[in-house]
N, C-alpha and C positions, 0 to 999 in steps of 0.2 A: 436261342442261347448259343454263344460261341463254343466251339469244340477245341480240343487240344490240337487238332490238325489246323484249325484257324490260327491258333497262337504260333504254330511252327512256321506259318507263312511270313511272319514278321522277321525281318533281318535287323536285329538290335546289336549294335557294335559300340565299342569304347572309342571315344575320340578325345583329343586334347584341344582346348580352346586356344587359338593362336592370336586372334584379333577380335576386338569388341568395339562397336561404334554406336553412338546414339542413333535412334530411329524416330526422328520427329514427325515423319509422315504417317506413322502407324496410328490407327484409331485409338488404341490403348497404349500406355507407356510400354516400350519394348526396346531391346537392343538388337542390333544386327551382329551375328556371330559368324566367325570363320573357324571351322572345326576340322582338325586333321584326323582322319580315320585310318591312317596308315597307307602302305604302298598299294594295296588292292583297290581301295576306294578313293583315296586322296583327300583333298581339302574340299569341304562342302560348306555352304552357307545356310544359316537358319535365322529366322526371326523368333525371338523368345521374350515373353512377358515376365521377366525376372528382375525388374528394376527395383522392386520393393525390398528384396532380400540381398541384392548383390551390387557392388560398385563395379565399374568397368575394370578397374585395376585388379581387384581380387579374383576376377574370372580368368585372367590370362594364366595359362599353364594348368588350369583345372581339368581333370578328366571327367567326362560326362558320358551318359548313355544316350544313344540316338537311334531312331528307326531310320535306316538308310534306304529302304526300298519302297517308300511312298512316292507317288508322283510329285514333281515340283509344284509349288503353289505360289501364286503371286500374292504378295502382301504389300499393298500400296505400290511403290516403284521398285520393289525388291523381290527377287525370286528366292523362296525358302526351299531348299533341296532336301533337308532332313528335319525330322521332328525330334528335338532334344526333349528328353523325358524329365518330368518334375512332378512334385506332389502339391496339390492345392491345399494350403494350410491357412490358418488364421492370419499369419504374418505376411502371406504372399506365396508365390510359387518357390518351392525348394527343390533344387536339382537332385536327381538321383545319380550318385557317383559310386565307383567301386570302393570297397573298404580299403584296398591296398592299390598301389600303383601297378598297372598291368600294361601289356603291350598295346599300342594303338591298333585298332582294328579287331581286337579280340571280340569274339561273339558271345552274346548271352546264350547260355545253353540249358 
């Protein structure tokens, strides 16, 4: 069973989606995201299976939560550097977002 100390090892930050591209080479429908996590971390890319609930246009400018300290992972021909967090629901993956707009790079605490 994971401990609280295990949870503290995760670096979960707020980022703003800057760019979204279709990802036709992914095995399951997905987007390629470029997310700005602020000055300390910068812009990171992520593959996200969120096509059922979001259009590319509505994702631009949206704040999301992401795990920024996982090792990069190759997904087809794309390197996913962060894990954007979402909830698996009946309608598809729903992103976890701050209730209010906050500073990019703010840490989940």
